[in-house]
N, C-alpha and C positions, 0 to 999 in steps of 0.2 A: 335953636340947635339946627344946624344945617348938616345935611349928609352929602358928601361928595361922591358922585358916581363916576368911576373911571371906565372909560371905554377902551377896549383893546384896539390897537392899531391894525388896520387891515394888512393881511399877509400878502406879499407880492408873489404872483405866479411866476415860477421860474421860466416859463416860456412866454415870450413877448412877440408882438407882431413884427418887430424888426428882424427877428431871427428867421422869418420865412424867406425862401428862395423865390424871387420874383422873376419868372421866365419872360415876362413882358419886356423887360429891359433888353434882353438879348434879342428878342424878336424885333424890337424897335431898331436895334443896330442893323440887323439883317435887312429890314425894310428900307432903312435910310441908305444903306450901302449896296443894294442888290445889283445896281448897274455895274459897280466896280467889281463885285464878286463874279458876275457873269463875264465881264470883259477880261479879268485876269485869268479865269479858267479857260476861256476860249483862246486867249493868247498863248497860254501854256500848251494847249492842245495843238494849235497851229504850229508852234515851234517843234513839238514832238513829231508831228506829221512831216514837217520839212526835214527834220533830222533823220527820220526813217527813210524818206525818199532819197536824201543825200547819201545815206549809207548804201542804199541799193545801187545808186549810180557809181559811187566811188569803189565800194568793195566788190570783189568778184562774186558771181552767183554761186549758190550751193546746190548740188544735186545729190539726192538720196536714192541709193539702190539697195535692195534687200534680197538676200538669199535665205532660203528656208532649209533647216536641217531637222529631220524627223527622228524621234527617239524610238528606235525599233530594235529591241534587245534579242539577239540570237546567241545561243551558247552551244559550243561543240563539246558534248559530254563524252569523252573518250576515256574508258577505264578498263585496262587489261587485268588488273588485280584488285579485287574488292578489299584486300587487307591494307592497302596503302592508297589513300585518296588524296588527290591534289586538284580536285574539281574547283572551279570558281564558286564563290559564295552565292547562295541562292537568295534573291531579293524577296523579302516578304511582301505580301499583297496589302498590308495595312497602309492606311493613308499617310501616316507619319513617315514610313520608310520611302514610299513613292515620292512624297513631297521633298524629303531630304535628298533623294537621288536627283530629282529635277533641279533643285537648287544648286547642287554640286555641278551638274552638267552646265547650267546657265553661268555659273561662276567661272567655268573654264573657257568661256568665249573670249574674254579679254585677258589673255595671258601673254607674257613677254616672249615665250617660246614660239607661239603662233605668229606674233608680230614680226619676230626676227626671220622666221621662215618665209612669210609673205613678202617682206622687204627684199630678201634674196631672190625670191621667185620672180617678182615683177621688175626689180632692178631699175632700168632707165625709164620705165613708165611712171615712176614716182620722182618727185622733186627731191633735191638734196635734203630739205627739211623733213619731207615725208619718209625718207629712207631711214630715219632714226626711229627705232621701235617705239620709244616713248611717245613721240609725236604721232606715230601711226595709230597707237592705241587710243588716242583722243578722238580719232575719227570714227571709231567702231563702237556700236552698242549692241547688246543682245537682250531679247525679251521673249517671254513665253506668250504666244498669241493663240487665240481661239477663233471660232468663226466670227466674222465681222471685224477682224483685226483687233478684237478686245484682248486686253492683257489679263492673265490669270494662269492657273495651273493647266498645263496642256502638254501634249507630246510633240509639239512643234516649236522649235526655237528659230526665231527670225533674227538674222544678223544684218544690221543696217549700217551702211557706210556713207558718210558725208564727204564729198570731194568737189573740186572746182570744175570738173567736166563730167558729163554723163558716162563716157566710156571708162574713165578712171574709177568712178564710184562702182560701176558694175564689175570691173576687173578685180578691184580690191575685195568686193563682197564675195565673188566666186572663189578667188584664191584663199580668202580667209575661211570660208565654209569648208573648202577642200582640206586645208591644213587642220582645221578644227576636227573634222571627222577622223583624220589619221591620228591626231594626238589623243583624242578620247578613246578610240578603239585600241590604240597602243597601251593606254593606261588600264582600261577596264577589260578589254577583250583578249589581249595577247598574254601568253605565258611569260611571266617576268624573267628577264635574263638571269637574275641572281638565283631564282629558284632552279632553273635548268642547270646553271653552272654548279650549284650546290649538289644536286642529285648526280650530275656527271662525275663530280669529284668523289662522292661516296661510292659510285659505281667502280671507279678506278681502284679505290682502296679495297672494296669488296672483292674485286677480281684478284688483286694481289694476295689477299688473305686466303682466298680459295686455292690459288696456285701453291701457296706455302703449305697449307694443310694437306693438299694432295701429295706434295713432295715428301712431307713428313710421313704420311701413311705408306707411300711407296718404299721409303727407306726402312720403315719398320717391318714391312712385309719381306723385304729382301734380307733382313738381318735377324729376324725373330727366331725363337726356338720352339714354335708351336708344334710343328710336325715332329721334331725330336722328342719333345715332352709328351705329346700324345702317344707316340710309339712306346716310350719308356713306361708311361702309366699303364698302357695296355699290357705290356710284357709283365710288369710287376703285379698287376692285378691277376693275370693268368697264373703267375707263379704262386701267389697266395691262394688263389682258388684251387689250384692243384693240391697245395698242401692241405687245405681244408677238406677237399674231396678225399684225399688219402686218409686223413684222420677219421672222416666219416665212414670210409670203407672199413678201417680197422675197428671202429666201434661196432659197426654192423656185424662184422665177422666175430667179434668178441661176444656179442649177444647170441649169435647162432651157435657158437662153440659152447657157450654156457648152457644153452638149451639142450644141445646134444649131450653134454656131460651129465646133465641132470637126467636125461632120458636113459643114458647108459647105466647110471647108478640104479635107477628104478628097475631097468630090465635085469640087471645082475641080481638084485634082491628078489625079484620074482622067480628067476631061474633057480636061485639058491634054495628058495622055499618050496618051489614046485616040483623039483626032482626031474626025473627023466622025461616025464610028460611035458613039463614046462619047457624043457630044452627043445623038444620036437616042435611044439606049437609056436614058439617064439623065434624059430629059425628065420622066418621071413622078416620079422621086425628087426632082427640083428643085421640081416643083409641090407635092408633099407637104411638103417642107421649108419652103417659103414659107408654106403653110397653117399649119403648126405655129408658125412664127416670128411670124406676125401674129395669133395667138390663135384660129385655127380648128382644130377637132379633126377630123382626117380619119378617125376611126374608122368612122363610118357613111357616109362619102363614097365614092361610086363614080366612078371615072375610066375613061373609055374612051380607050385609047391612040390610036385612030384620030382622036379628036377633038382631040388635042394639036396645037398649031401646029408647023409646020416651022421649025426654027431651026438655024443653023449653029454651028460651034464657037466662032467669035469672039463671036457674040451671047450664047451661053450663058456664056462666060467673063466677058463684061461683066456679064451678069445676076448671076452668082455673086459677082463682085467688089463689086457694089452691095449684095448681100445680106450679104456678110461685113462691109462697112463699117457697115451699119446695126446688125448684131449687135454689132460691137465698140463702137459708140457706146452701145448699150443696156447692154453689160457695164460700161462706165465709169460710167454712171449708177447701175446696180445696185450696183457696188462701193462707191460713195459711200454709198448708202442702207444697205447691209448693215453697213458699217463704223460708221456713225453709230448704227444700231440696236444693234449689239453693245456699243458704248460706253455706251449708255443702260442696257441690261440689266445690265451689269457695274458700274454706278454709278461710272464712271470720272470723272476731272475734266472730261472732254469731254461729259458727259451733258447732255441738253437741260434747260432750266429747267422745262419743263412736266412732264417725267417725274420730275425731282428733287422738285419741289413735291408731285406726286401721291404719290410714295413716302413722303415725310416726313409728309404729312397722313395717309396710311394708317397708318403706325406710331403716330402720336399718337392717332389715332381709335381704333385697336385697344386701346391702353393705357388710354385713357379709358373705352372700352366695358367692358374687363375690370374696371376699378375700380368702375364702376356696377353690373355684374353681381355682383361680390363683395359690395358693400354690400347689394344686394337679397337675395342669399342669406343674408347674416348677419341682416338684419332679419326675413326670412321664417322662418329657423330659430329665432330668438329668440321670435318670435310663436308658432310651433308648439310650442316647448318650454314656454312659459308657459301655453299652452292645455292641453297634456297635464297639467301640474301642477295647473292649476285644475280640470280635469275629474276628475282622480284624487281631489283633496281634496273636491270636491263629492260624489262618490260615497261617500267615506269618511264625510262628515258625515251623509248620508242613511242609510248603514249603521249608524252609531252611534245615530242617532235611532230607527231601527227596532229595533235591539237593546235600546235603553232601553224602547221601547214593549212589546216582548216580553221583559221583564226575566227574567234567569236567577234561579234560587233555589238556596239552599244548604240550608235547613231549612224544614220545614213544621209547622204546628200539628197535632199528632197526636191528642191526647185532652185534652178540657177537664177541669178539676178540678170535683168536686162537693163540697158541704158535708159534712164528716165527721159521723158520728153519735156518735162517742165522742171524749172528750178524750184528749190525750197527756200522761201524767204527767210532771212535771218530772224526778223521779227515780224509777226503778223500785224498788218495795219490796224485791224479791228482791236487786237489786243493792245497795241501801242496807244490807240486813241483812248481806250478804257483806262489804262494805267495813267496816261497823261491827264485825263479828266479828273481822276481821283486825286492825283498829286496837285493838280492846278486848283482844285476846290479847297484842299487843305491849305495851300499857300495863300489863296485869296482870303480865306477866313482869318488866317493869322495876320495878314496885312490890314484887313478891315478893323479887327478888334484892336490892334496896336494903334492904328490911326485914330480911332474913336477915343482910345484911352488918352492920346495926346491932344485931344480936342481939335483934331483937323476936321474940316468939312468935306463932304463928298465932292469929288472933282468932276463928276459926270452929270450933275443935275442938282436942283434945289429941292429941299423938302421942308415942310412946315413943322415937322416934329422937332421939338426942342432937343438939342443934343444932351444926352445923359450918358454917363459912363457906368456900366454895370460893375465896374471894379472899385467904385468909390462908395 
């Protein structure tokens, strides 16, 4: 009996030696073709140098002149009325705002308006092509420069101009800087025309409204009934006051008469009960009572008892009865007057026609007077309001005109450009050689590897290294 032993087949490693990248093949190509690589690169560099020198000989030289503009912000803050502000906006000191303002000012260097102004200003100093604003813009650049001519955030804007002559480049740079300063200060530092025109239009309208309101007030004063109504109200008020005073006098007289009547009854009862002695002793009281009853004030009156006439009881009783009858008749009359006066003051249906008419006219006159006063207050207030508006706008127009006369500035002409003594090469020779070297090396490597791929032999020398292609 035999046992068969099966052995498992060896597993294949997925990575094999053929998958490795052998850089020696590429190095072999570079070593075999190094003469050709150097020759092609040098040839390309020589051609580039010859091309640069030819361009310098054929093309006119370029001269660069620079003018500097400083960012120096000055603001004329003129404010006659704190209630109405038209001051320019205040720039914050944060870095973002300052950087944004510098970027805006730098962006305004190359604008068509400035190019057109410079072209008109220089005129025949420019060629026909340069007099076109679009072509003139291509000759100008603006940069922020710091110490050492380094670029970065700064308060100095350098305007550089490239031209075919030193004088032209300096002239364009100076004219451009001058127009740039004017344009920037016009935009940022001067009161806008539309703002001034708008406020002047509002001033004209406010003046017309004030004149209209003044005319209305004058017409009202000329035709109103204030004086008439005031006089009428005063007269009616006096009339009613007199009526009330009269009724008050009647009431006071009624009260006094009532007291006198009561005193007379009491005195009569005493004389009647007291007999002849009471008549003699009350003679002075009777005389004083009669003085009061008939309107004489006994305050400062001196009576001598011995001067009083002798009178018996019957005579005094008769005298008192006559006095009581007179006082009762007076009371009846006063009762009628007081009752009529009370009805008048209470505006009852029994009120007299005179007082009714007076009260009605007083109410009507007061209502009309209040209406006239309200109308006058309204017209006066409207006139005063229009005057304040006109005065405020007038002050604001004067303020803006003064602010425009003392115009603010954002930038100032810092340093004028001078004609340069040396020209600016279009392409630096060192930079051209470097670029040509890099391009020549890339071209040489491409030619070498393509030739090696096609099994060509180096044409500048022999080598013992067998030709192999790294692409096979």
